[in-house]
C-alpha positions in Angstrom: 16.4 -76.0 176.5 14.4 -76.3 173.3 10.6 -76.2 173.9 7.6 -75.8 171.7 4.7 -73.4 171.8 1.5 -74.4 170.0 -1.0 -71.6 170.0 -4.2 -73.4 169.2 -7.6 -72.1 168.0 -10.0 -75.0 168.4 -13.1 -73.3 166.9 -16.6 -72.8 168.3 -16.2 -75.6 170.9 -17.8 -78.6 169.1 -15.4 -81.4 168.4 -16.9 -81.6 164.9 -15.5 -78.2 164.1 -12.0 -78.7 165.5 -9.3 -79.1 162.9 -7.2 -82.3 162.7 -4.1 -80.3 163.4 -5.7 -78.6 166.5 -6.5 -82.1 168.0 -3.0 -83.3 167.2 -1.4 -80.2 168.9 -3.4 -80.7 172.1 -2.7 -84.4 172.2 1.1 -84.0 171.7 1.5 -81.2 174.3 2.8 -81.8 177.8 1.2 -78.7 179.3 -2.2 -77.2 178.4 -2.8 -73.5 179.3 -6.2 -71.7 178.8 -9.1 -69.8 180.2 -11.2 -72.1 182.5 -14.2 -72.3 180.1 -11.9 -73.4 177.2 -10.2 -76.0 179.4 -13.7 -77.6 180.0 -14.5 -77.6 176.3 -11.4 -79.8 175.5 -11.5 -81.8 178.8 -11.7 -85.2 176.9 -8.4 -84.5 175.1 -6.2 -83.5 178.0 -6.4 -86.3 180.6 -3.0 -86.9 182.3 -1.5 -83.5 181.2 -0.3 -80.6 183.3 -3.2 -78.1 183.2 -3.0 -74.4 183.9 -6.4 -72.6 183.9 -7.0 -69.0 184.8 -10.0 -66.6 184.8 -11.1 -63.9 182.5 -8.7 -60.9 182.0 -5.6 -63.0 182.9 -4.4 -63.4 179.4 -0.9 -61.9 180.0 -0.2 -64.3 182.9 -1.2 -67.2 180.7 1.2 -66.1 178.0 4.0 -65.7 180.5 3.4 -69.1 182.0 3.4 -70.7 178.5 6.8 -69.1 177.7 8.2 -70.2 181.0 7.2 -73.8 180.5 8.5 -73.8 176.9 11.8 -72.5 178.3 12.0 -75.6 180.4 11.8 -77.7 177.2 8.1 -78.6 177.4 5.6 -78.7 174.5 2.9 -76.2 175.5 -0.5 -75.8 174.0 -2.1 -72.3 174.6 -5.7 -72.8 173.7 -8.3 -70.3 172.5 -11.8 -70.8 171.2 -12.4 -69.6 167.7 -9.2 -68.5 166.0 -6.1 -67.9 168.2 -5.1 -65.0 166.0 -8.4 -63.1 166.4 -8.9 -61.7 169.9 -7.0 -64.9 170.9 -3.6 -65.6 172.5 -1.3 -65.6 169.5 -0.4 -62.0 169.6 0.2 -61.9 173.4 2.5 -65.0 173.3 4.6 -63.4 170.6 4.7 -60.1 172.5 6.0 -61.9 175.7 8.6 -63.8 173.5 9.8 -60.6 171.9 10.1 -59.0 175.3 12.6 -61.8 176.1 14.5 -61.3 172.9 13.1 -64.3 171.0 13.7 -64.7 167.3 12.8 -67.5 164.8 16.3 -68.8 165.3 15.8 -69.3 169.0 15.4 -72.8 170.4 11.7 -72.3 171.2 9.6 -73.2 168.2 6.3 -71.5 167.8 3.3 -72.6 165.7 0.0 -70.8 165.4 -2.9 -73.2 164.5 -5.9 -71.5 163.0 -9.5 -72.2 164.0 -13.0 -71.2 163.0 -13.7 -67.7 164.4 -17.0 -66.7 165.9 -17.8 -64.4 162.9 -17.7 -67.4 160.6 -19.4 -70.0 162.8 -22.2 -67.5 163.7 -22.6 -66.4 160.1 -23.0 -70.0 159.0 -25.8 -70.5 161.5 -27.5 -67.3 160.3 -27.3 -68.0 156.6 -24.8 -65.9 154.6 -24.6 -62.5 156.2 -20.8 -61.8 155.5 -20.7 -62.5 151.8 -19.4 -59.0 151.2 -16.9 -56.7 153.0 -17.2 -57.3 156.8 -15.2 -56.4 159.9 -15.0 -57.4 163.6 -15.1 -54.9 166.5 -14.8 -55.8 170.2 -17.0 -53.7 172.5 -14.8 -54.5 175.5 -13.1 -51.4 176.7 -10.8 -53.1 179.2 -7.9 -52.9 176.8 -9.1 -50.3 174.3 -10.4 -46.8 175.2 -14.1 -46.5 174.5 -13.5 -43.3 172.5 -11.5 -45.3 170.0 -14.1 -48.1 169.8 -16.7 -45.4 169.1 -14.7 -44.1 166.1 -14.3 -47.7 164.7 -18.1 -48.4 165.0 -18.9 -45.0 163.3 -16.3 -45.6 160.5 -17.4 -49.1 159.8 -21.1 -48.1 159.8 -20.5 -45.2 157.5 -18.5 -47.4 155.1 -21.4 -49.9 154.9 -19.5 -52.9 156.3 -21.3 -55.9 157.7 -20.2 -55.7 161.3 -19.6 -58.5 163.8 -19.6 -57.2 167.4 -17.6 -59.4 169.9 -17.8 -59.1 173.7 -21.0 -57.0 173.4 -22.1 -57.0 177.0 -21.1 -58.3 180.4 -22.5 -58.1 184.0 -20.7 -54.7 184.5 -20.4 -53.5 180.9 -24.0 -52.8 179.9 -23.8 -49.3 178.2 -21.5 -50.3 175.3 -24.0 -52.2 173.3 -26.6 -49.4 173.8 -24.1 -46.8 172.6 -23.1 -49.0 169.6 -26.8 -49.2 168.5 -27.1 -45.4 168.8 -24.1 -44.9 166.5 -25.2 -47.5 164.0 -28.6 -45.9 163.7 -27.0 -42.8 162.4 -25.9 -44.7 159.3 -28.3 -47.7 159.0 -32.0 -48.0 158.7 -33.8 -49.3 161.8 -34.9 -52.3 159.7 -31.4 -53.4 159.0 -31.2 -57.2 159.8 -29.3 -58.2 162.9 -28.4 -61.7 164.0 -27.7 -62.6 167.7 -25.9 -66.0 168.1 -25.1 -67.3 171.6 -22.7 -70.2 172.2 -22.5 -71.3 168.5 -22.3 -75.1 168.1 -22.3 -75.6 171.8 -25.0 -77.2 174.0 -26.7 -73.9 174.9 -26.7 -72.5 171.3 -29.4 -69.9 170.8 -30.1 -67.9 167.6 -32.3 -64.7 167.3 -33.0 -62.9 164.0 -34.1 -59.3 164.6 -33.4 -55.8 163.4 -31.3 -52.9 164.5 -34.2 -51.0 166.1 -35.2 -54.0 168.3 -31.9 -55.8 168.9 -31.7 -54.7 172.6 -35.1 -56.3 173.3 -33.3 -59.6 173.3 -30.8 -61.2 175.7 -27.2 -60.3 174.8 -24.2 -61.4 176.9 -20.5 -62.2 176.7 -21.2 -65.4 174.8 -23.2 -63.6 172.2 -21.9 -62.5 168.8 -23.9 -59.7 167.2 -23.8 -59.6 163.3 -25.3 -56.4 161.8 -26.1 -56.4 158.1 -25.2 -53.7 155.6 -27.5 -51.7 153.4 -28.1 -54.6 151.0 -28.6 -57.4 153.6 -32.0 -59.0 153.6 -33.9 -61.7 155.4 -35.6 -64.6 153.6 -37.3 -67.5 155.3 -35.4 -67.0 158.6 -32.0 -66.6 156.9 -29.9 -63.5 156.9 -28.3 -62.9 153.5 -25.9 -60.3 152.1 -25.6 -60.2 148.3 -22.2 -60.8 146.8 -22.6 -57.7 144.7 -23.5 -59.4 141.4 -26.6 -57.4 140.6 -25.0 -55.0 138.1 -23.4 -57.7 136.1 -25.7 -60.7 136.5 -29.4 -61.4 136.3 -30.0 -64.3 138.6 -33.3 -65.3 137.1 -32.1 -65.3 133.5 -30.8 -68.4 131.8 -28.7 -66.3 129.4 -26.8 -63.5 131.0 -26.7 -60.1 129.2 -23.0 -59.9 129.6 -20.8 -62.6 128.2 -17.9 -63.8 130.6 -15.3 -61.9 128.5 -17.4 -58.7 128.8 -17.9 -58.6 132.5 -14.5 -57.1 133.4 -14.7 -54.3 130.8 -14.5 -50.8 132.0 -17.9 -49.9 130.8 -19.4 -52.7 132.9 -17.7 -51.2 136.0 -18.6 -47.4 136.1 -17.8 -47.3 139.8 -14.2 -48.6 139.4 -11.3 -46.4 140.5 -9.7 -46.1 137.0 -13.1 -44.7 135.7 -12.9 -41.7 138.1 -10.6 -38.7 138.4 -7.1 -39.8 139.4 -6.7 -37.2 142.1 -9.2 -35.9 144.7 -9.8 -32.2 145.2 -7.3 -30.6 147.6 -8.1 -31.0 151.3 -5.5 -29.0 153.2 -6.9 -29.8 156.6 -6.5 -33.5 156.5 -3.6 -33.8 154.1 -5.2 -36.5 151.9 -4.9 -34.7 148.6 -2.0 -33.4 146.5 -1.8 -31.1 143.5 0.6 -31.3 140.6 2.7 -28.1 140.0 5.4 -27.0 137.6 9.0 -28.1 138.5 11.7 -30.4 137.4 10.6 -34.0 137.4 14.0 -35.2 136.4 15.1 -34.9 140.1 13.4 -38.3 140.6 15.8 -40.0 138.0 12.8 -41.6 136.4 13.1 -41.6 132.6 9.4 -41.9 131.9 8.8 -38.8 134.1 11.1 -36.6 132.0 9.6 -34.3 129.4 7.1 -32.6 131.6 7.4 -30.5 134.7 5.4 -31.4 137.8 5.8 -31.1 141.5 3.5 -31.6 144.4 2.6 -28.9 146.8 1.9 -30.6 150.1 -0.9 -29.3 152.3 0.5 -27.1 155.1 0.0 -29.7 157.8 1.9 -32.3 155.8 4.7 -29.9 154.8 5.1 -28.8 158.4 5.2 -32.5 159.5 7.9 -33.2 157.0 10.1 -30.4 158.2 9.4 -31.3 161.9 10.4 -34.9 161.1 13.6 -33.8 159.4 12.5 -35.1 156.0 14.3 -32.8 153.4 12.2 -33.9 150.4 9.3 -32.0 151.6 11.2 -28.8 150.9 13.9 -29.8 148.3 12.6 -32.7 146.1 9.3 -30.8 145.7 10.2 -27.1 145.4 7.2 -24.9 145.8 6.6 -22.4 143.0 5.5 -18.9 143.7 2.5 -19.3 141.4 -0.4 -21.0 143.3 -1.3 -23.4 140.5 0.2 -24.2 137.1 -0.4 -27.4 135.1 1.4 -28.4 132.0 -0.3 -30.4 129.3 1.7 -33.5 130.2 0.2 -35.2 133.3 2.5 -36.4 136.0 3.0 -40.2 135.9 1.5 -42.4 138.5 5.0 -43.3 139.8 5.7 -39.6 140.5 2.4 -39.1 142.3 3.0 -42.3 144.3 6.3 -40.9 145.5 4.7 -37.7 146.5 2.1 -39.5 148.5 4.8 -41.7 150.1 6.8 -38.7 151.2 3.8 -37.1 152.8 2.8 -40.3 154.5 6.4 -40.8 155.9 6.4 -37.2 157.2 3.1 -37.6 159.0 4.1 -41.0 160.4 7.4 -39.6 161.7 5.6 -36.7 163.3 3.1 -39.0 164.9 5.9 -41.2 166.3 7.6 -38.2 167.7 4.4 -36.8 169.2 3.6 -40.1 170.8 7.1 -40.3 172.2 6.8 -36.9 173.8 3.4 -37.7 175.3 4.7 -40.9 177.0 2.7 -40.4 180.2 2.0 -43.5 182.2 -0.2 -44.4 185.2 2.2 -44.7 188.1 1.2 -46.9 191.0 3.3 -47.5 194.1 3.2 -48.4 197.8 4.6 -45.7 200.0 5.5 -46.1 203.7 8.0 -44.6 206.2 9.8 -47.9 206.4 9.4 -51.6 207.2 9.2 -51.2 211.0 8.6 -47.5 211.2 4.9 -46.6 211.1 5.2 -42.8 211.7 5.0 -40.3 208.9 6.6 -36.9 209.5 4.9 -33.7 208.4 7.6 -33.2 205.8 6.9 -36.6 204.3 3.1 -36.1 204.2 3.7 -32.7 202.4 6.0 -34.4 199.9 3.5 -37.2 199.4 0.6 -34.8 198.7 2.8 -32.8 196.2 3.8 -36.0 194.4 0.2 -37.2 194.0 -1.0 -33.8 192.9 -4.6 -32.6 192.5 -5.5 -35.3 189.9 -3.9 -38.3 191.7 -5.2 -40.6 194.3 -4.1 -41.8 197.7 -5.5 -44.9 199.4 -4.7 -46.1 202.9 -4.4 -49.9 203.0 -4.4 -52.5 205.7 -0.9 -53.6 204.6 0.8 -50.6 206.4 1.4 -48.5 203.3 -0.4 -45.8 201.3 -1.1 -46.6 197.7 -0.6 -43.7 195.3 -1.9 -43.5 191.7 -1.2 -40.7 189.3 -0.4 -40.1 185.6 3.2 -38.9 185.1 5.8 -38.6 182.4 8.6 -38.9 184.9 8.0 -41.8 187.3 11.7 -42.0 188.3 11.7 -38.3 189.3 8.6 -38.9 191.4 10.2 -41.8 193.2 13.4 -39.8 193.8 11.4 -36.9 195.3 9.7 -39.3 197.8 12.9 -41.1 198.6 14.6 -37.8 199.3 12.4 -37.3 202.4 13.0 -40.8 203.7 9.9 -42.6 202.3 10.1 -46.2 201.0 8.5 -46.7 197.6 7.6 -50.2 196.4 5.7 -51.7 193.4 2.1 -52.9 193.8 0.2 -55.7 192.1 1.4 -59.3 191.8 4.5 -58.7 193.8 5.9 -59.6 197.3 4.8 -57.3 200.0 6.7 -57.3 203.3 4.4 -56.6 206.3 6.0 -56.1 209.7 4.8 -54.9 213.1 6.2 -51.8 214.7 8.2 -54.0 217.1 6.5 -52.2 220.1 7.6 -48.9 218.6 11.1 -50.1 218.2 11.6 -51.3 221.8 11.8 -55.0 220.7 14.4 -54.3 218.0 16.2 -57.6 217.7 14.2 -58.8 214.7 14.2 -55.4 212.8 17.4 -56.0 210.9 16.0 -59.3 209.5 12.7 -57.6 208.5 14.6 -54.9 206.7 16.9 -57.4 204.9 13.9 -59.4 203.7 12.3 -56.2 202.4 15.5 -55.1 200.7 16.0 -58.5 199.0 12.4 -59.5 198.1 10.1 -56.5 198.4 8.4 -55.7 195.1 9.6 -59.0 193.4 7.2 -59.9 190.6 5.4 -63.2 191.3 2.5 -65.2 189.8 0.2 -63.6 192.4 0.5 -61.1 195.2 2.3 -62.7 198.1 2.5 -61.2 201.6 5.3 -61.9 204.0 4.4 -61.0 207.6 6.9 -60.5 210.4 6.2 -60.2 214.1 8.8 -59.2 216.6 7.5 -61.3 219.6 5.4 -64.3 220.4 2.3 -62.1 220.8 2.1 -61.9 217.0 -0.4 -59.0 217.4 0.1 -57.8 213.8 -1.2 -61.1 212.5 1.9 -62.5 210.7 0.6 -66.1 211.2 -2.3 -65.3 208.9 -0.2 -64.2 205.9 1.1 -66.4 203.0 4.5 -66.6 204.8 4.6 -65.7 208.5 7.6 -65.2 210.7 7.4 -64.8 214.5 10.5 -63.9 216.4 10.5 -65.7 219.7 13.3 -66.4 222.2 15.9 -65.2 219.8 14.8 -67.5 216.9 12.0 -67.6 214.3 8.9 -69.7 213.9 7.7 -70.2 210.4 4.1 -70.4 209.2 3.1 -71.2 205.6 -0.2 -70.9 203.7 -2.3 -68.6 205.7 -5.5 -67.1 204.2 -6.8 -63.8 205.6 -10.2 -63.5 203.9 -13.1 -65.6 202.9 -15.4 -68.1 204.7 -12.5 -70.5 205.0 -9.9 -68.0 206.3 -7.3 -69.7 208.4 -3.9 -69.2 209.9 -0.8 -70.6 208.2 0.5 -74.0 209.0 3.3 -74.0 211.6 6.1 -75.8 209.7 9.2 -75.0 211.8 10.1 -73.6 215.2 13.3 -72.2 216.4 15.0 -71.3 213.1 18.3 -69.6 213.8 18.2 -66.0 212.5 21.3 -66.5 210.3 19.5 -69.3 208.4 16.1 -67.7 208.2 16.7 -65.4 205.1 18.1 -68.3 203.0 15.1 -70.5 203.9 12.6 -67.8 203.0 14.5 -67.1 199.8 14.1 -70.8 198.8 10.4 -70.8 199.5 9.8 -67.7 197.4 11.9 -69.0 194.5 9.9 -72.2 194.4 6.7 -70.3 194.3 7.9 -68.0 191.6 9.1 -70.8 189.3 6.4 -73.4 189.8 3.2 -71.6 190.7 0.5 -71.3 188.1 -0.5 -67.8 186.9 -2.8 -66.2 189.5 -2.4 -69.1 191.9 -2.4 -68.0 195.6 0.3 -69.3 197.8 -1.9 -71.4 200.0 -3.3 -73.1 197.0 0.2 -73.7 195.6 1.3 -75.2 198.9 -1.7 -77.5 199.0 -1.1 -78.6 195.4 2.7 -79.3 195.4 2.6 -80.7 199.0 6.3 -80.0 199.6 8.2 -76.7 199.6 11.8 -77.2 200.5 11.9 -79.4 203.6 8.4 -78.4 204.6 5.4 -80.7 204.0 1.8 -79.7 203.6 -0.7 -81.1 206.1 -4.5 -81.0 205.7 -6.1 -78.8 208.2 -7.9 -80.8 210.9 -11.7 -80.3 211.0 -12.9 -79.1 214.4 -14.9 -81.6 216.4 -18.6 -80.9 216.3 -20.1 -80.5 219.8 -23.8 -81.3 220.2 -25.3 -78.9 222.8 -28.2 -80.4 224.7 -31.5 -78.5 224.8 -32.6 -77.0 228.1 -34.2 -79.6 230.5 -32.5 -82.6 228.9 
């Protein structure tokens, strides 16, 4: 079916700063998907629509849900504050679509609707701090390694960018902003102006103007955007201003400018410009950024204007090796290396020739990097390992194999779900699974998947229900779902392994199954599942459970627990939801009454 995905950036949150197209997109959509806080910000525009809201860090599930609804022919608005293309949902939605083989010719139409990002809304409240080159850096290391974030902060500070820090601090992430300040102080004066803007254009908007040395003296949280000035930024009358860079060409106090308009772009007025400097840097063989012209036949390039002089580039050793490693012949053939270390003819090589030299070197390095990355494709492998569905006994051989598979740097955790969770980094996850399976261990995925939990059937003595438990594990174990779902199976009416408290509970009694739905094992309102059917014939049970799981998989919201799904939809197959009855309150009389 042909659906539509509208990826909407609605700005800071104030209706006044939402674009007309953003409002239209939200209003025309059948389904609205977003982070809970964002849903509340547009609550007035979404009455009567299907609403899917999830918590922080659940962006992937939101993108997956959006694509799923669009595949059903719905118009779906995926909303983000600020701009959807800057730390928003646009990229993730495209990634999920691409994973499914989507192209522009596919039936699902995609439109990204831009909004005002935090760097712009906060800058407007501060004055004009981003009038010159600026960049954004997120301090959240949930998705990006902190080592890489450190490098970005250091590079941006050294290059004198105005810097906007997003996600600077949370309840658990408190060190990042401290480390960022330490790095910035290597390159910026302690008096560098800093603006702290919380909840721009929202009810709790708060603005602080401070400096780099004292920025941590003020409250900074997840709703704060931190804007750090560059070396020219100044504060005037409570405003943070970065000059546009006119000082060399303009006199702002003069009525008549020293340079006429036609003179301002002349070379002598721009002594810093690239074409006023030496065309090539000095050689730097360690980083491969510089190239030297040498004597050779330039006619090999087939470029007429390069004929008449002899020039060739000697690549730095690292680049030349990279070209050979990547299988790029030009590193050795198109640029033959002379025996003399350096010879320069009177004719200088053309910019076209030098450009081609650089391109070849860059291609070589890029190819080597891709190959290196491919070789180092280690992944974090996580799995649930057990001796079987009903079997609860590990053999010594299995425990030895398990310890060897995890290794000294891995991790094993015993869980209440009758399996051991293993975690380790490996380049060969399939080989690891094969080694565990070879000693009779069952290996299943973990996370938002279906987990089959069964009792030990009185150590196998009550064996009648075991084949059905194994069949359910074979068919559904490890199935990806909107949220982790647990299917509990007990082999007799005692239900001592607590199947009735799981999301789906099956109790084998008198040769048939009783079915419980919507149990909750933890929390103040923990409760057993609702008994929805008794005496289900064993030959019908698997099909009934399959239908329940399929409905949950297709229609549950991202991160929606099964008991909440059952309460929301009210009907799963032929089974209806019933509100739990409140226990009667008994007044106990005091002594002597």
